[in-house]
RODO-2510 file (C-alpha; in nm, 4 decimals, decimal comma):
residues 314
     n   res          X          Y          Z
     1     m    -9,8373    -7,7373    -2,3609
     2     g    -9,9381    -7,5216    -2,0575
     3     i    -9,7036    -7,2230    -1,9840
     4     v    -9,6684    -7,1494    -1,6172
     5     p    -9,5845    -6,7705    -1,5420
     6     v    -9,2763    -6,6791    -1,3372
     7     r    -9,3432    -6,4580    -1,0398
     8     a    -8,9979    -6,3960    -0,8993
     9     s    -8,6341    -6,5522    -1,0058
    10     r    -8,2746    -6,5299    -0,8756
    11     t    -7,9567    -6,6609    -0,9738
    12     l    -7,7137    -6,7353    -0,6922
    13     p    -7,3437    -6,7387    -0,7175
    14     g    -7,2608    -7,1192    -0,5983
    15     e    -7,3347    -7,4528    -0,7571
    16     g    -7,5245    -7,7616    -0,6577
    17     y    -7,8181    -7,5780    -0,4495
    18     h    -8,0671    -7,7854    -0,2809
    19     t    -8,3572    -7,5647    -0,1609
    20     r    -8,5792    -7,6100     0,1605
    21     p    -8,9197    -7,4108     0,2552
    22     w    -8,9374    -7,2340     0,5743
    23     a    -9,2168    -6,9918     0,7186
    24     g    -9,0858    -6,6645     0,5822
    25     g    -8,9550    -6,8076     0,2256
    26     f    -8,6960    -7,0505     0,1174
    27     v    -8,3643    -7,1455     0,2143
    28     a    -8,0920    -7,2651    -0,0579
    29     v    -7,7909    -7,4091     0,0393
    30     d    -7,4800    -7,4975    -0,2178
    31     r    -7,2497    -7,8012    -0,1949
    32     d    -6,9948    -7,6033     0,0209
    33     g    -7,2573    -7,5331     0,2989
    34     h    -7,3169    -7,1556     0,1976
    35     a    -7,6636    -7,0684     0,2889
    36     t    -7,8718    -6,7878     0,1465
    37     v    -8,2216    -6,7113     0,3214
    38     l    -8,4885    -6,5889     0,0610
    39     d    -8,8151    -6,4089     0,1733
    40     g    -9,1411    -6,4896    -0,0282
    41     e    -9,0463    -6,3053    -0,3338
    42     l    -8,6785    -6,4390    -0,3468
    43     g    -8,5068    -6,1373    -0,1869
    44     i    -8,2148    -6,2170     0,0092
    45     v    -8,2647    -6,1820     0,3785
    46     d    -7,9387    -6,3448     0,4999
    47     e    -7,6508    -6,5400     0,4044
    48     l    -7,4432    -6,7527     0,6271
    49     d    -7,1986    -7,0486     0,6384
    50     v    -7,2943    -7,3745     0,7867
    51     g    -7,0041    -7,5859     0,6609
    52     p    -7,0219    -7,8652     0,4338
    53     t    -7,3597    -8,0293     0,4813
    54     n    -7,5773    -8,3145     0,3624
    55     d    -7,8710    -8,1757     0,5336
    56     l    -8,0508    -7,8542     0,6485
    57     s    -8,3891    -7,7855     0,8026
    58     r    -8,5661    -7,4695     0,9073
    59     d    -8,8803    -7,3947     1,0328
    60     g    -9,0358    -7,0608     1,1291
    61     a    -8,7910    -7,0413     1,4435
    62     t    -8,5069    -7,2846     1,4455
    63     w    -8,2351    -7,4063     1,2261
    64     a    -8,1000    -7,7559     1,2373
    65     w    -7,8250    -7,8664     1,0476
    66     h    -7,5569    -8,1597     1,0238
    67     a    -7,1794    -8,0556     0,9591
    68     d    -6,8419    -8,1814     1,0688
    69     g    -6,9848    -8,4818     1,2101
    70     a    -7,2447    -8,2954     1,4682
    71     l    -7,5774    -8,2382     1,4526
    72     s    -7,6595    -7,8652     1,5602
    73     v    -7,9790    -7,6846     1,6575
    74     g    -8,0361    -7,3141     1,7091
    75     d    -7,8882    -7,0106     1,5429
    76     p    -7,5796    -7,0798     1,3103
    77     r    -7,4269    -6,7680     1,4313
    78     g    -7,5364    -6,7273     1,7931
    79     e    -7,6664    -6,9729     2,0417
    80     h    -7,7034    -7,3406     1,9400
    81     a    -7,6626    -7,6775     2,1071
    82     s    -7,4633    -7,9405     1,9007
    83     t    -7,4301    -8,3253     1,9678
    84     p    -7,1877    -8,5584     1,8104
    85     l    -7,3854    -8,7746     1,5275
    86     p    -7,1395    -8,8594     1,2253
    87     d    -7,3579    -9,0449     0,9940
    88     i    -7,6786    -8,8534     0,9756
    89     d    -7,8981    -8,9390     0,6505
    90     h    -8,1376    -8,6566     0,7060
    91     c    -8,3468    -8,4341     0,9602
    92     a    -8,6641    -8,2566     0,9237
    93     w    -8,8767    -8,0377     1,1551
    94     s    -9,2413    -8,1671     1,2048
    95     g    -9,4047    -7,9114     1,4372
    96     d    -9,2155    -7,8772     1,7526
    97     t    -9,0052    -8,1889     1,6916
    98     l    -8,6759    -8,2518     1,5119
    99     w    -8,6962    -8,6035     1,3365
   100     v    -8,3419    -8,7334     1,2688
   101     v    -8,2575    -9,0664     1,0967
   102     h    -7,8615    -9,1726     1,1331
   103     r    -7,7082    -9,5144     1,0488
   104     s    -7,4196    -9,7334     1,1564
   105     p    -7,2959   -10,0134     0,9312
   106     a    -7,5789   -10,2634     1,0339
   107     e    -7,8587   -10,0550     1,1531
   108     f    -8,0515    -9,7188     1,1557
   109     t    -8,1748    -9,5018     1,4299
   110     v    -8,4382    -9,2644     1,4291
   111     e    -8,4465    -8,9731     1,7221
   112     l    -8,6817    -8,7207     1,7858
   113     r    -8,5377    -8,4023     1,9472
   114     d    -8,6895    -8,0856     2,0746
   115     r    -8,5711    -7,7512     2,0004
   116     g    -8,2911    -7,7605     2,2636
   117     n    -8,1656    -8,0531     2,0542
   118     r    -8,2404    -8,2853     2,3676
   119     m    -8,3339    -8,6164     2,2584
   120     l    -8,7193    -8,7156     2,3389
   121     r    -8,7048    -9,0845     2,2209
   122     s    -8,5332    -9,3300     1,9750
   123     t    -8,5729    -9,6384     1,8223
   124     s    -8,2960    -9,8534     1,6380
   125     f    -8,3720   -10,1499     1,3898
   126     p    -8,1707   -10,3507     1,1149
   127     d    -8,0922   -10,1669     0,7963
   128     p    -8,3764   -10,3106     0,5731
   129     l    -8,1669   -10,3447     0,2611
   130     e    -7,8213   -10,4202     0,3758
   131     g    -7,6928   -10,0723     0,2571
   132     a    -7,9407    -9,8400     0,2295
   133     s    -7,9715    -9,4618     0,2738
   134     a    -8,2834    -9,3095     0,4093
   135     l    -8,5056    -8,9773     0,3608
   136     l    -8,7586    -8,8419     0,5711
   137     e    -9,0948    -8,7349     0,3650
   138     p    -9,3367    -8,4893     0,5610
   139     h    -9,6816    -8,6118     0,6404
   140     p    -9,9924    -8,3627     0,6819
   141     s   -10,0044    -8,4705     1,0512
   142     d    -9,7300    -8,3225     1,2683
   143     h    -9,7341    -8,6547     1,4499
   144     r    -9,6199    -8,8686     1,1630
   145     m    -9,3702    -8,8994     0,9170
   146     v    -9,2549    -9,1317     0,6103
   147     l    -8,9142    -9,2938     0,6092
   148     w    -8,7974    -9,4261     0,2748
   149     f    -8,5143    -9,6359     0,2167
   150     a    -8,3250    -9,6954    -0,1257
   151     d    -7,9694    -9,8556    -0,1867
   152     g    -7,9246    -9,7297    -0,5285
   153     g    -8,1335    -9,9720    -0,7456
   154     v    -7,9865   -10,2862    -0,6168
   155     s    -8,3186   -10,3734    -0,4133
   156     d    -8,6712   -10,2463    -0,4304
   157     p    -8,6811    -9,9415    -0,1964
   158     v    -8,8848    -9,9867     0,1417
   159     s    -9,1253    -9,7242     0,2913
   160     w    -9,2390    -9,7037     0,6431
   161     l    -9,4974    -9,4761     0,8133
   162     f    -9,3889    -9,3805     1,1587
   163     d    -9,5898    -9,2237     1,4410
   164     d    -9,4150    -8,9922     1,7080
   165     d    -9,4451    -9,2964     1,9520
   166     l    -9,2153    -9,4518     1,6918
   167     t    -9,4251    -9,7126     1,6177
   168     r    -9,4042    -9,8094     1,2039
   169     v    -9,5853    -9,9915     0,9478
   170     e    -9,4690   -10,0552     0,6115
   171     l    -9,6420    -9,8773     0,3231
   172     p    -9,7470   -10,0951     0,0131
   173     t    -9,5561    -9,9815    -0,2725
   174     e    -9,4131   -10,1826    -0,5824
   175     y    -9,1113   -10,1920    -0,8112
   176     e    -8,8348    -9,9158    -0,7609
   177     a    -9,0877    -9,6784    -0,5815
   178     g    -9,0087    -9,3295    -0,4730
   179     p    -9,0856    -9,1583    -0,1637
   180     p    -9,4955    -9,1837    -0,0704
   181     v    -9,6397    -8,8644    -0,0675
   182     f    -9,9592    -8,8405     0,1703
   183     g   -10,2491    -8,6100     0,0741
   184     g   -10,4728    -8,7498     0,3550
   185     d   -10,6267    -9,0790     0,3505
   186     w   -10,4177    -9,1740     0,0343
   187     f   -10,0712    -9,1377    -0,0728
   188     v    -9,9037    -9,1390    -0,4284
   189     y    -9,5775    -9,2597    -0,5331
   190     g    -9,4018    -9,2870    -0,8635
   191     n    -9,1877    -9,5427    -1,0091
   192     e    -9,0135    -9,6103    -1,3338
   193     e    -9,3107    -9,7371    -1,4938
   194     a    -9,6236    -9,5520    -1,3329
   195     l    -9,7670    -9,3019    -1,1017
   196     v    -9,9730    -9,4936    -0,8400
   197     k   -10,2414    -9,3725    -0,5975
   198     v   -10,2934    -9,5822    -0,2785
   199     a   -10,5793    -9,5631    -0,0253
   200     w   -10,4702    -9,5596     0,3525
   201     p   -10,4877    -9,7426     0,5857
   202     h   -10,6584    -9,9858     0,3672
   203     g   -10,3600   -10,0229     0,1359
   204     e   -10,6009   -10,0596    -0,1835
   205     e   -10,4592    -9,9216    -0,5320
   206     l   -10,7006    -9,6497    -0,6296
   207     r   -10,5610    -9,5287    -0,9660
   208     r   -10,2655    -9,5804    -1,1773
   209     l   -10,1165    -9,3711    -1,4671
   210     a    -9,8659    -9,5694    -1,6749
   211     w    -9,5296    -9,4038    -1,8291
   212     r    -9,5999    -9,5469    -2,1483
   213     a    -9,9610    -9,3202    -2,1492
   214     i    -9,7258    -9,0116    -2,1417
   215     e    -9,4442    -9,1499    -2,3308
   216     p    -9,5492    -9,4222    -2,5799
   217     d    -9,2300    -9,4405    -2,7823
   218     e    -8,9980    -9,6833    -2,6088
   219     d    -8,6889    -9,5568    -2,8167
   220     v    -8,6984    -9,1987    -2,6379
   221     d    -8,4174    -9,1842    -2,4132
   222     d    -8,6176    -9,0447    -2,0878
   223     s    -8,7620    -9,1926    -1,7849
   224     l    -8,9511    -9,0768    -1,5023
   225     d    -8,8223    -8,9462    -1,1590
   226     l    -8,9097    -9,1193    -0,8523
   227     d    -8,9988    -8,7888    -0,6872
   228     v    -9,3765    -8,6511    -0,6719
   229     l    -9,4747    -8,2920    -0,5423
   230     l    -9,8099    -8,2363    -0,4493
   231     l   -10,0113    -7,9607    -0,6135
   232     p   -10,3490    -7,7907    -0,5046
   233     d   -10,6802    -7,9456    -0,6034
   234     h   -10,5745    -8,3083    -0,6064
   235     h   -10,3135    -8,2621    -0,8613
   236     v    -9,9417    -8,3714    -0,8504
   237     l    -9,6316    -8,2483    -1,0523
   238     w    -9,4259    -8,5379    -1,2000
   239     h    -9,1232    -8,4799    -1,3929
   240     t    -8,8708    -8,6888    -1,6061
   241     s    -8,4923    -8,7476    -1,5983
   242     n    -8,4788    -8,5043    -1,8941
   243     g    -8,6307    -8,2383    -1,6901
   244     l    -8,9725    -8,2661    -1,8660
   245     t    -9,2646    -8,1510    -1,6262
   246     h    -9,6131    -8,3229    -1,5967
   247     v    -9,9133    -8,2207    -1,4025
   248     v   -10,1351    -8,5043    -1,3394
   249     d   -10,5053    -8,4886    -1,1932
   250     l   -10,5284    -8,7621    -0,9407
   251     g   -10,9129    -8,7821    -0,9780
   252     d   -10,8780    -8,9493    -1,2985
   253     m   -10,5134    -8,9466    -1,3829
   254     s   -10,5394    -8,7219    -1,6681
   255     w   -10,2219    -8,5235    -1,7457
   256     r   -10,0828    -8,2477    -1,9559
   257     s    -9,7223    -8,1365    -2,0202
   258     v    -9,6370    -7,7770    -1,8506
   259     a    -9,3165    -7,5670    -1,8985
   260     v    -9,2361    -7,2957    -1,6769
   261     d    -9,1901    -6,9502    -1,8802
   262     g    -8,8489    -6,8958    -2,0169
   263     h    -8,7652    -7,2669    -1,9646
   264     p    -8,8962    -7,4388    -2,2978
   265     a    -8,7952    -7,7929    -2,3849
   266     g    -8,5067    -7,7912    -2,6391
   267     p    -8,3043    -8,0696    -2,7986
   268     t    -8,0502    -8,2239    -2,5693
   269     s    -7,7672    -8,0909    -2,7969
   270     d    -7,8544    -7,7314    -2,6860
   271     f    -7,7882    -7,8226    -2,3143
   272     f    -7,5008    -8,0619    -2,3910
   273     p    -7,2717    -7,9627    -2,7073
   274     s    -7,1009    -8,2828    -2,7039
   275     l    -7,4355    -8,4897    -2,7905
   276     a    -7,4547    -8,3037    -3,1254
   277     g    -7,7566    -8,4272    -3,3119
   278     d    -7,9430    -8,5420    -3,0154
   279     s    -8,2996    -8,4297    -3,0885
   280     t    -8,4443    -8,5770    -2,7754
   281     p    -8,6440    -8,2977    -2,5766
   282     y    -8,4742    -8,1498    -2,2503
   283     t    -8,4826    -7,8920    -2,0088
   284     d    -8,2414    -7,8321    -1,7001
   285     f    -8,4950    -7,8614    -1,4650
   286     g    -8,3560    -7,9963    -1,1290
   287     s    -8,6062    -8,0095    -0,8555
   288     a    -8,9183    -7,8240    -0,6878
   289     v    -9,0271    -7,7628    -0,3426
   290     r    -9,3513    -7,6208    -0,2168
   291     g    -9,3745    -7,3648     0,0869
   292     p    -9,6078    -7,1072     0,2409
   293     h    -9,5002    -6,8669    -0,0521
   294     g    -9,5131    -7,0770    -0,3535
   295     l    -9,3482    -7,3257    -0,5618
   296     l    -8,9745    -7,3039    -0,5963
   297     a    -8,8082    -7,4778    -0,9014
   298     t    -8,4245    -7,5113    -0,9424
   299     y    -8,2974    -7,4962    -1,3282
   300     g    -7,9327    -7,5790    -1,3854
   301     r    -7,7062    -7,5435    -1,0771
   302     r    -7,7940    -7,1971    -0,9626
   303     e    -8,1218    -7,0699    -1,0870
   304     l    -8,4226    -7,0320    -0,8693
   305     v    -8,7651    -6,9723    -1,0060
   306     l    -9,0526    -6,8753    -0,8032
   307     t    -9,4121    -6,9740    -0,9485
   308     d    -9,7779    -6,9849    -0,7986
   309     p    -9,8822    -7,3471    -0,7514
   310     l   -10,2282    -7,2644    -0,8856
   311     d   -10,0635    -7,1826    -1,2179
   312     w    -9,9514    -7,5107    -1,2722
   313     i   -10,2889    -7,6604    -1,2771
   314     r   -10,4708    -7,3812    -1,4699
***
């Protein structure tokens, strides 16, 4: 078991945080829309309320957030431009362009907007799963974006690669695939059975790591999460529904279990007293994002832990 040292940590007062990197550090937004802006060592730079929001994005210069049925771009406490868009699923900056995906009962629309919230171009298309939600996944190129559709397990998810002229092509994935993550001329994705690396644009499967290679005991009550996070030197971080974290070398699909210092796995009963006697290994790891200043992991509902991405692969 590898132990990842902690560079900095901070416990915030709210609950249900989701985090986003930005040029100066990270932004953490709680479920009530209270945003805490953090520097590269998790010092608090600013705090503001954007209102209950299902998404927020910030690059080095501009905020974009969706609250109260409107998309706003600019300064939440100063000059900003808003436009009514009631059903946004996700928004994300890529270079100087804000990608926005929103839906109506039967179709989705992808819009590209500038820093003044002016629409540059858009395209609409039928809901590919008849009841899906959509997630934007960044691409190494500022001119591309991955759009992932899922309907809560009723159908297998669908993933498309968009160019900024809004042409698209479907990405080859299989069986409950999570969002594909590009690392160059290849992408990787996880599902409940395996981690899969695929060459692009050829679409050839290059390598596969089966979940049962990591957890051979079918009686263990755990499964793989669909999210995959790129690490340096051709590695990825892959975690389970019980919060166990594994680092995979995509060169040969070798793997090792790791834990952040101070957050070792323990019996599930230690975290949930109502499950007395349950010895299944568990941690309260929630999610992780990478930014210019490191890898930020969330534990429980409010603890943020900053690490060096290189320490995960050492």
